[in-house]
Structures are given as structure tokens and as C-alpha cells.
N, C-alpha and C positions, 0 to 999 in steps of 0.2 A: 829631882828638881832641876839639876844642872842640865839634863837632857831637854826639858821643856823650854828652858831659856834659849838653847841652841836652835830648837825648832822654830820658835817665834822669830828669831833673828833671820833665819833663812827665808821665812814667809814674807818678811818685810822687803828683803832684797828682791825677791821675785816680783812683788807688786810694783816696785819702782821701775823695774825693767819693762813690765807690761804697759805701764802708763806712758813711758817714753816711746814704745813701739806704736801706740795708738795716736800719736800726734800731740803730745802734751806740750810741745813747744809753742809759746804764745805768738811767735812770729809767723807761724804756718798759716796760709790763706785757706781757711775752712769756714763752714757755717757757724755762726756765733753760738746758737742754741746747742748745736751738735758739739761744738768745741767746748761748751760749758757742761756737756753731758746730758742735755734736755732733749727728749724725743719729739718729732713733729706731731702737731695735733691732728686728730681724725674725728670726722663728724658723721652722724647717722642721718640719711635722707630717706624719709618714708613716703613712698609714692602711693596715692589712693585714687580709686575710681568709684564715684558715687558713694563715698564714705567707707568703702571697703579697701583693705590692703591689697595693693597690686604687686609691689616689690620693695626691697630695701637696698640702698647703696651706701657704702662707707667711703668717704672722700678724705684723703690725707692731704694736708697742706703741702703745696709744692709738687704734688704728684698728679699725673694725668689720670682721668677716670672716664668711664663710658656710661652715657645715658641709657636707660632701659629702652627696650623696643616699644613702639607705640601701641597702646592698648586698642582693642577693637570693641565696637558696640553696634548692635544691629541698627540699620537704617540711619547711621550717623557717620560723620567724618571727624577724626581726631583733630582738635584745634589747639593742642599744646598743654603744657603744665603751668600752674599758677601758684603763687605763694600764699594766696588767700582764698578762703572758701567762697568769696563773692566773685572769684575768677576775674579780678581786675589787674593784678600785677603779674606779668609773665615770669616764668622761671625757665632758665636754660643752662647749658654747660658753662656759660661765661658769667653767670650770676655769682656775686661775692657770697661766700659761705663762711660764717663765723660762729655758727651754733648748730645744734641738731634742729631739724625742721621737717615739717610735713608739707607736701605739695599736692596739688589737686588737678585732676585731669578735666579738661574741657572738651566737649563734643559739640559740633554743629550738626543740626539735623540735616539729613540728606533729603532735601526737598525736591519736589517736581513742580514745574510751573503749571498754571491753570490750563495753558494751551496744551501741554503734554497730557494733562488729565482728560481734557475734552477729546483728545485724539486717540484715547485708549480704545482698543478693539474689544468691546464688550457686547455680547449679544443682548437683544432687548429682554428686559426683565431679569437679567443676570447680575450678580454681585461678585466683585473680586474677592478672592481669599486673602490676598495681601492688603495690608494697610499702607497708606501713603501719607507723607508729610506735605502740607501746602502752607506756605507763609503768604498771607495776603491781608488786605484791608477790608473791614466790614463796610459794605455799602448801605445795608439796611437790615433790620431785624424783622423778619416776616411774621414770626410768631414768638412772642416773649415767653410763653409757657414752655414750649418745646425747644426754643432756641434755634428755630429754622431761620436761616439768614442767607443773604447774598454777599459773596466775598469776591474781590477782584485783585489782580496784580497787573503788571504792565502788559501781560499777554492775553488777558481775557477776564471773564466773569463766570462764576459757577455757583450753583445753589447747594446749600448744605441742609439736608433734610433732617433736622434735629441735631442738637449738640449737647455734650455731656462734660463732666469734670475730667481731669487728666487721667483718671483711672477708669473712666467709663461708668462709674457708679451713680453719680448724681445728675439728674436732669438739669438743664440750664436754669430753670426757675428755682431749683433747690440749692444752687451754688451760693456761697456766701459773697463772692465777688465775681462779677461777670463783665465781659467786654460789651461795648456798645458801638453804635455807628461811628466810624472814623478811627476806631482802634485797630492796631496791627495785631493779628492773631495767628497762632500756629495751630493748624488743625491736623489731626491724625485720624484718618478714617478710611473705610473701604469706599470703592466707587461702584455706582450702579447705573445701568442704562434704563431709564424710566421713559418708556414710550418714545424712544429715539433720542433722548437727551441725557447726557452724562451728568450725574450729580454726586455729591458726597453723601453716602448713604447714612452714616452715623459718625459724626465728627467729635472726637475728644479734643477739648480745648487744653492743649499742653501748656501753653503760656500765652500771655497777651501783654501788649504795651499800650497803656492809655495815651492817646494822642491829644487829649483835651488840653487846649492851651490855657495858660494862666489867665483867668478872667479878671478884668479890671472893672470893679463895681463903682468906681469913683463918680461916674455920671448918673448913677441910680440913686433916687431919693428914698430914704427909709420912711415908711409910713405904715399905719394900721390898714387892715383890709377895708374897713369902712371908708377911710380916706382914699384908698386906692379905687374904690367903687366910684367915688365922686370925681376922680382925676380926669383930666381931658384925654381924649384919644391921643395915642402916641407918646404919652408921658412915660419916662423910664422910672420904674418903681422897684423898690426892694422891700419884701414883706416876709414875715415869719408866720408860721401857722402849722396846724396839724392836718395831715391828709385824711379827709373824711370819707371819700369815695373815689375809687379809680374807675374811669369810664373806658369803654372799649369800642374800637372800630371793627370793620369787617375782618373776620378771622380771629376774633377775640384778641386783637392787638391793642395794648393800652394806647390811648390817644390823648388823655388829659385826666385831670383830677380836680376835685373840690378841695379848696384850702380854707380852713376856718381858724380864726383867732377869737379873742374875747370880745370883738366888736362886730364882726360880720363874716360873710363867706363870699367866695368868688371862684369862678372856674378858671383853671390854668390849662390852656390848650397848647400842648407841646408833646408830641409822641415820644421823643427821645428822653425828655425829663420824666414822663409818665412811666417809662420802663424802669426807671431807677428808684422809684418810690413804692411804698406799700402803705395800705391803710393803717393809720396809727402812728406813722413816722412824723416826727417834728422836724420841719425843714425850713430853710431860708432860700428864697427864690428871687432872682432878678429877672424882670420881664418888661415887656412893653404893653401899655394899656390899649385895649382894643374894644370895638363894638362890632360883632360879626353878624352879617346878614348874607344869606345865599345870594349869589350874583343875580340869578333869575328872579329874585323876589325884592330887589332893591327898590324898584319903582313903586310897587304895591305897599311896601313898608313905609316909604316916605309919604305916600298918600294918607296913611292912617296915623302918622306920627310915631311909628315904632322905631326906636333908636337902634336896636340890635342887641345881641347877646353881650352882656357886660362880662368881660373876661380879660385875662392876661395871656399874651402870646409871646412867641420867641423867647421862651424861658431858659434860664440858666440855673442849674442847681448849685447853690453855694455851699450848703451844709445839710447834712442829714444825720440825725442821731440814731436812725434805724430802730427806734423804740416802738412801743405799742401803747399809745396814749388815746384816751377818749377825747373827742373834740368838745370844746366849750359850748354849752347850750343855754347859758344864762341869758344871753342877749336875744334869743330867738322869740319872735312874736307868735302868739297863738292866733290862729285864723281858721278859716274853713276852705274847703275846696271851692265852694261856690263863690266866696269872696275873692279868691285868687283868680278864678275864671272871669269874674266881673271887673277885675282891675283894668282901668283904661290903658290903652296902648300908648297914648300920648302923654301920660302922667309920669309918676316916678317909675324909673326903670327897676323892676323887681326881678329881672332875670338873674339867675344863679344866687339869689338871696334865699336863705332857708326860712321856712315857716313851719310851725308845729300844728298839725291838723289831725282830726279823727277822720279816717277814710276807709272805704271798702276796697280791698284789693281783689281784683277780678282778672283771672287768667282766661283768655279766649284763644284757643288753638285755631290756626288757619291751615292753609295748604302749604307746607314747607316753612311755616313761620308761626310764632306765637305772639299775640298782643297781650300786654298787661295794662289794665285800666286802673286809674286811681279815681274812684268816685266818692262823692260826698255821702253822708249818712242816709240820703234818700235813695241811694243805690243807682242813681241815674246821672246826676250832674257831675261832670268830670271830663277827663280826656285820657289819651293813651300816653304811655311812657315813650320817651324818645330813644328808640333802639336803632343801633347800626349793625346789629348782628342777628337779625331775624328773631329777636326775642331771647336768644341764648344768654345775652349779657344780663338778663333779669331773672334767670332761673332761681336765684336766691330768694325771690318773692314767692316761690311755690308753696312754702310752708304756711304762708299767710292767706292763700287763696280762699275767698269766700268769707273772710273775717274783717270786722271793723277794728282797725289797729291805730296806734299812735304812729304817725308818719312824719318824719322830718323831710320836707318836700320843697322843691324849687321849680319855678318855670325856667327851663334851661334856654328856651328861645320861643319864638312865635312863628308859625307858618303864615306867610303873607301872600295874599292873592288879590285879584281885582275885587273879590267879594268881601274881603276883610281879613282880619288876623285871628289866629287861634293859638292860645298858649299850649305849649307841650311840656309835660311834666318830667322831672327827674327825682325819684325818691333816693335819698341818701342813707337813711336809716329807718327801720321799721321795728316797733316794739309791740308785741301782743300783750295787752294789759287787761284782757277779758272785758272788753268794753260792754257796758250796760247803759241803755238809754234811760234818762231820767224822764218819766212820763209826765212830770209837772211841766216839762218843756214842750209837750205835744202841741199846745195852741201856737206857740212861736214857730215850731217846726212846720205846721200846716200853712201858716201865713207866709213864712220866709221862702219855703221851697215850692209851694203850689199856688198860693193866692197871689202874692205880689208878682211872681214871674209870669203870670197869665197876661200881664199888661205890657204894652210898649209905651214909650214916652210920648208918642204922637200917633194919631190916626187921621185918616181922611174921612171926610163927611160920609155918613151912612155906613161906616164900618160896623160889623156885628161880630162880637167875640164871645164864644162860649166860656163860662167860668166854672171852675170846680167848686162844689159845695160840700163835699165830704172827702176826707183824706184818711187812708189807712196804710199801714206799713207792716208787712209780715216780718221784715228785717228788724224793725225796732220794737215789734210787739205791741203796736197801737192800732186801734180800729175806731173809725167814726169821729175824727176831728171835724167839727162843724165850721164851715167858713161862710161868712156873710159879708155883704158889701153895701156901702152907702156912698152917695155922691154929693158934692157940695153945691152943685147947680144943675138941677134936673132939666134946665132948658138947653144945656150944652150936651149932656149925656144922661143916660138913665140905665138902671138895672131892672131888667124885666125877666119874667119867667114865662116860657112858652113850651108847651108839650113836656112839662116836667124838667126842662133844662133852663139854666140861668144864663142870661146874656148881658154883656155891656154893649150899649148901642150909642154911637156918636150921632148927635142930633143937629148940632149947629157949631159953627166955628167959634173957638174960644178956649179958655183954660178951665180945668175942673180938677178937683181933688177927690180921689176915691179912698175911702177908709176900708181896710180889710181887717176883719175881726175873726180870731180863732177861739173856739171854745171846746173844752174836753173834760168830761166826767169830773166836774168839781174843781179842776185846776183853774188857776187864775186866768181870766181872759187876756188875750194879747192882741194889740192893734198896731197897725202900721199904715201910713198914708202913701199914696202914689200920686204924683202930679202928672197930669196928662194934657197935652195940647191937641185940640181938634182943628184940623185945617180944612179949608175948602178943597173939594175934590179936584185933583189935577187929572185932566184928560190927556192921555198919551195917544198919539197916532200909532195904532197897532194893527196887526193882521191876525188872522185865525191860525190855528195849528195846521190846518190843511194847506193854507197858503204858504206857510213856512216850509212844509215838507216839499212843496213844488218849487221852492226858490233855489236858485243856483248855489252850488256848494261854495263856501267862502264868503257868503254875503252876510253882513250884519243885519239882524232882524229884531224887531220889537213885537212880541207876541202876547196876546191876552188869552187866558184860559183858566181852567180849574186844576188845582194841584191834585194829581192822582197818586197811586201807590208808588212804592220805591222800586228802582232798578236794583239788580243784585250784582255784587262784586264790582260796583262802580261807586266810589265815594262821592257824596254830595250830589247824587243823581236821583231824580224822580221823573215820573211821566206827567207831562202837561197835556191836558185833554180838552178839546172843544167839540162842537157839534160835528166837525168835519175831519177829525183826526186825532191821533195820539203820537207824541214824540218824546223821547228822553231829553231831559234838560240836565246838563252836567255843570256844576260849579265847584264848590268846595264843601267840606263838612259844615262850615259856618252858614252856608246858604240854607241849611235845613233847620237851623236852630229856631228861626222865627216862623216856620211853616207848619201847617197841619193839612192833612188830606181834607179837601173840600174848600180850601181858601181860593178866592178868585184873585189872580195875580197878573201883573204885567211883567214880562221877562225880556231882558235884553241880552243878546249873545250872538255867536256866529253859527249860522246853519252850515254844518260841515259833515264830512264823512271821516270816520276815525282812521282809515288806512287808505293809502294810494291804491287805486284800482279795486277797492272793495271796502268792506267794513260796515259800520253802523251809522245811519243817519242820526244826527244829534244836534241840539243847540248847545254849543260848547262855550266855556268861559263865561257862564251866565251870571247875571246879577238881577236882583229883584228891584224893579223900579217902583212898583206899588203893590201893596197887599190890601185888598178890600175885605179880606177875611170872609166870614159867613160860613155856615154849615151847608155848603152846596153839594148836591149830588152830581157827580160828573156824568156827562152824556155818554151813552153807549151806542149812539146812532151810527158811528163809523165802525163799530165792531162787527166782525163777520160771524154770523151765527148759523149758517147753513152748510158748514163743512164738518166732516168727520175727522177724527184724529189721524186716520190714514191719509186723508186729503192734505192735512196740515204737514204731516211728515214728508209728503211727496212734493212740497213746494220747492221749486228750483232755487238754488242759491242766487241771490241778487241783492243789490243795495236797496232796491225799492221795497223788497219784502220785509225789511227791518222795521217798518212802521206798521206792519199788519198786527192787529189784535183780534183774537177769536174768542167767542164764547162756545165752549165745548164740554161735553160730558165724556169722561174717560177714566181709566184706571191710573191713579197716582200711586207711584211705587218707590220705595227706598231699596236700593240695590247695593250689595257689598261684593267686592271682588278682591280676592287676596292673591298677591304676587310675592312669593317669598315671605318676608317678614312684614310686608307693607300691605295694608288693607285700604282700598279706595272705596269711599261711600258716595253714591250719587243718587239723584232723584230723577224720575221720569214721569212724564204725562203720556201715557200710552207708550209709543216708541220715540217720543221726542225727549231728548236729553235736556235737562234744565241747566242753564249756564250758571256756574257758581265758583267761588274760590275755595269753598269748603262746604261740607254737608251741613254744618251748623247754620248756614245762611238759609237753609230750607227746613230746619228742624221744626219750625212752627206748623208745618203741614202734618206732622205726626199726631197733632192733637185731634185730627179727623180720622185716625186709624183706630179700629177696635183694639182693645187690650190684647197684646201679644201678636198683633198683625203688623205686616210691613207694607200694606197697601189698602186702598179704599177707592170706591167708585165715586168721583166727585165732579161737580160742575164748576169749571174754573174760567176765569178770564186769562187768556194765554197770549202773551206777546212774543213775536219772534225777534231774535237779536243776533248780532254777529260782530261783537266788539273787536275781535282780533282778526277778522277776515279769514276765519278757519272753518266756515260753514255755519249754517243757521242752527240755532239752539232756542230753547224756550225760556220765558220768564213769566212766572205766575204772578199776576197782579192782584188777584182776589179769588177767594173761594166763596161760591154762592150757596147759602144754606136757606132753610125755611125761615130762619130768623133774620135774614139779611146777609150782608157781605162781611167777610173777614178779610181785611186788607193786608197786603205785604207792606210792613212798616219798617223793614230792615234798617234803612238809613235814617228814618225818623227816630229810631231808638238810640 
């Protein structure tokens, strides 16, 4: 026990001596913590690259330390360390450290300029193996589906042929968020020489910065779409609604959209905004009220009182819920295609306002394009959809082709010309509800679609108009609707029957009411009245067709003649025929609506030739000054009947030959020629190629072929034509049979 006490005493003495040796004197000039026996603090710094550990450093207070070497990353330049994941606060050796921390590496992409890209030595058709970064501003989106775009920096402009998400997986249109015109974008892609021009072959959108300025809507007035429709031109408007239909321009690039709320609809014309919305989105838009008319149609539109397309322009997208909503249909008026077509152009502006109609969807392929028609339940009354993409923007209508459907439809605008205006349709939604015609409505159908439309509001004295007396429709499943007519004053006009045909004849100047009655198989009769004015006949100073043909090109002429058959592949064009000649008359589609083959008319237009140094002799920009009607047989005195088809094929190309019409017997043939995957179908009379835009324009000739045959020996009236100054071709005016003539009625249909 005594030994243990001695050991403890010795240990205490040694400890005191060691403390004194280590500087235990309070007056000694040393570090306070050290003097107190506390070790300096040390902190752990974790360096990361793209979320992954790069290295770790331990930093002791008051001691020097070394930053790690700069990390490397392909196609980038190291831009320093940062204390936050957002890479906003820099970190370096002088940064105060008072705790363990994680720092983050920042890299700047090693970009090339557009000038450097354009100067790359790449062989035609070749693509680089290496991908390059280009930082630039988007000038325009050329294709919103594939993300093709033009981008530029201070050194030049380059085309990006398609763009994708930053991993190359998603197409531009599939990305949740995409850049638009004016945004700064970082593109990562290969380069290609396409026919001598360098372009970005496949660009990944690594990042982008939206450059859209904060938009001030203070000067825009909140209102409903119905109020927006009524607002004056140039009013600044703010509206809410659902995107009902996106419209496309050439290349399937979105150019505008229909916006619908619980009061009405309107078209928003702005390509940038259209690229940012999808059908079903609920959006808020600020825009300027506008009424649009094509510059070249301004004068004609003003003449007929057409105000223009009711729309919003220069739009700014304020909000988009990116939802999928159905648009409100409760306010939409039920109508018919016929009623829409008959709406006056100088009345209420119905453009871009939706109506609900029953309509026949009809797809009509052409050469390099497809037309889609929206016709009434008669299968005829209607017009074509307003396409800017050769019909590809209406491919969604294919499933409804040949069906009568419920169509939510608007007149998007009216084509205006010297001859008049014509509504052009825009279907917004189509529903196939297995339409069935109610046969009890057959009398009304016959009267509204055939009886009443047979009349004009006024006629000149001695006019004679053939009237339909029986109506059938295979489309609706009705046959033999009987139409009858009575007049209120038989001294002004009368209804007469001659050779089994019924005519309205204007007898003296005055006003008369015609009652049209429809009857059908026990259904209740339906009647409708038409008020008609008979005017004293106006005599126009006119010349014959032959005289017009011999008039100098560029001369305005007034010509009297008989309406003959249709020209082909020339809208609003028919042959005017008199005793001494035949000449094509070209107006617009509207010019045909009041004409029938056999009418006697006075036409005013410009006698011209379609091309400098060649082409087709025509009376162009024509209007009908007077229609005396009548079931007249046009004269064939000027037709050449002593030539063979070989003689006709050998006629030397000349402007003068384009008014030649022949009566000839020859082989009429349908010919198909396949080149790769494309089959071209044409028609010939002997060795004379018939001019057409598509084989469908001459499909009526196939009715004369025997079953299974592609040709037949026929007697035809054959005109020569050369609309494009590319050599003479043929136009069949009529086929002559034992029972009479079958006319080319292409434009009359």
C-alpha cells in the first residue's frame, strides 16, 4: 500500500514538469486555443461533378491548403466551383469555410460559331461523326412537328434539320417545354452538307433561355369572344377560351387557331402563338382585332360589301393550362350548308363563327393535292375547305369521306373577285352520328334544294328557264319528289310545258310571286314562295365570238353567245360559242353558279393570251352582264369536221390554234404509266393528250367504255388548248351519241 502512494506521488511530479515544458506559463505569447489545449478545427470539402464525387479535401483552420486539379468534360471548358447546385455563388481558395460543405463544378460548353460551322470542309451528302455545340437565337420555326428551325448568331444563320430533347430521345413536338422564335438555344448536333449547304443534321436542344419580355396587358380590354367579334378594327382585346382547332400553313406549320368560349368563336392568326398551344388547351390571349382580306382582293371585296375575315392578330399568349377540354357548343346555331352559302356578304359578318350543320364530306384527289368539300345533304351545294397545305391539313377528314355527318363549321373567309364573292369553309369538328334522312322532310328538301334555287330574283323580258319537276336522291334514299309551280300574275310570267319539259317564261315587266310546292308519298306537302322581278330587256352593244377571237390581245370586249361545255383544269371557265367561233371564258367559280349549258349570255371581259409569247386565247376576268337563259343548242358551224385525228395531232403549235374545235371520230383511251411508286393516269383522243389536272376530270368518259375496257371508239367535239404555253393538247367538249350529246360539265358541277 505504501509503495502505491510513492508511485502516485512520483507520477504527479512528472506531470507538473511536462506541463511547464509545454508552455504552461500564462505570460507566454502563443495561440489562445492552443494555449488552452484546444486543437484547430478541420472541415471536409466534397467536390462533385454532375452529382458525382470528384475528390475530397480537408481544410484545417489557419493552415494552407491546395485546390484540386480542374475536372475535364468532353466538349466543355471548366468554369469553376460553386457553393450551390444552381451554380450562382462561386467557390475558391479564399472562400470563408466554417463548416463541412459540398461544392459543384460548372462547365461552359465549348461552342463553335455559325460561321465556323458553315466553313466546315464536309463533302456533299456527308455527315460529321463529331457533334458540335452552337449557341444562337431562333429566327423562326420552319416545322413545329419536327422542330426544324433557322438559328443565328453574330456570325451568320444556319438551318437545323429537326431538333430533339437533350438526350436525343424526344422529337421537338413531343417535348414538354420547347423554345420558340426569339429564344436563345444551345444546339448539340452533327453537321451535314446538303446539296452544297451546311446545316445542323440532328440538333439536340441542350438548354434554352426564353427571351419573351414581360408582357404588359394593361392596355388590353377583357371581353367575351362575342364582344371581341363586335369590336372595332385595331381594338386591343384580352379573351379567354378553349383552342378548338389549330390551322396550318405550308409545310404543316401552325399558323393560327380557333378560340371558343361560352359566347362565340373567333380565329386567332399568329404563328408563334399557334405553335405554343394544342387543341383542348384553355388559354388567355391578348391581341389586336382585325378584318383580313387578301391585298389583291380588297377592291372586289369592297364592291360587294365584304368586310373581311373576323380575327385576332398579333397575339400574345398570357396563360395556358395545357389541359384537354372540349369547347363549349351550347351557343352554336344549327344551320345548313346552303344557308351558310346564301348568307349575304354585306350583312352580318359570319366569318370564323361556328355553325352546326349536317353535311356530306367529300374527298377529291387532284394531281399533287387533295380537295375536301363540305356539301349539303343534296350532295352538291357547298364549297371546298380552305387548305394551305395541298389538303394534307385535312387528312383527319378521311374517315368521314362519303358520309353525312354532324359538322361544326365556319366560313373562314370569302374569295373575292370582280365576279363576286365565294365563302370558303373551315370544319372545326366532325362527328359521325349515323345520319338518317327523315323522309317526311322530302317535300321540303325538294322545294328548298331544287325548286326555289331554280329561280333568280330578277329576269329580263323573254327569259325562259327550265324547271325541275321531279327530285330523287340516292344519297338520302328518296325517289320521285314531285315539284309543281304556280304564278300570282300570268300576265307577267307563266309556267308552261313544252316537249315534256316545264319552263318559267318572263312575259312582261313587273313583279310576280311564284309558289313552289313539293309532294312525296303521303308526306305533308310543303310550299315556299319566290318573289321575282321581270325587267325590260337591256340591249348591250356586243360582238360575236369570232369577232372577239380576232380582237387584239388586252382589249376589253363585250360578247354575246351561247354557254357551251366546261373547260378542264381551269376554275370558273366555260366555252362561249356563237355561229362564227368558240372561245374559253374564264371568271371565278361563282360565275358558274347561275349558268347552264344552253343559256344565251352577254359576257364582259378582257380578250387576252395566257402567256407572253404563247398560250391560250381567252376572255379573262369575265363577268356576266346579262343571262337570257333558254334551252339553246349551241352552233357547231365553226367546228372543223373534215379532219382526221392524225391531222389534228399534226397541227403546229400556235396561239391561233387554241380556238380550233373539231368534230372527229377516234379512239378515246385511258392510259396508266407507272414510274417507281407513282402511277400517272391520262386520257387520249387518238394521239392527242387531253389536258387535265388529274384523271378524275375525265372520268366521265369511262361511262362510254365497255365493261372491263379502257378505251372506246367515240365521236367527240374536241377543242385544242394551250393554257401553259407548253404545246397544244385536247379538251373534250362533248361526246356525240345516237341519243344526243353528253356534255363536259366539270365546272358546272
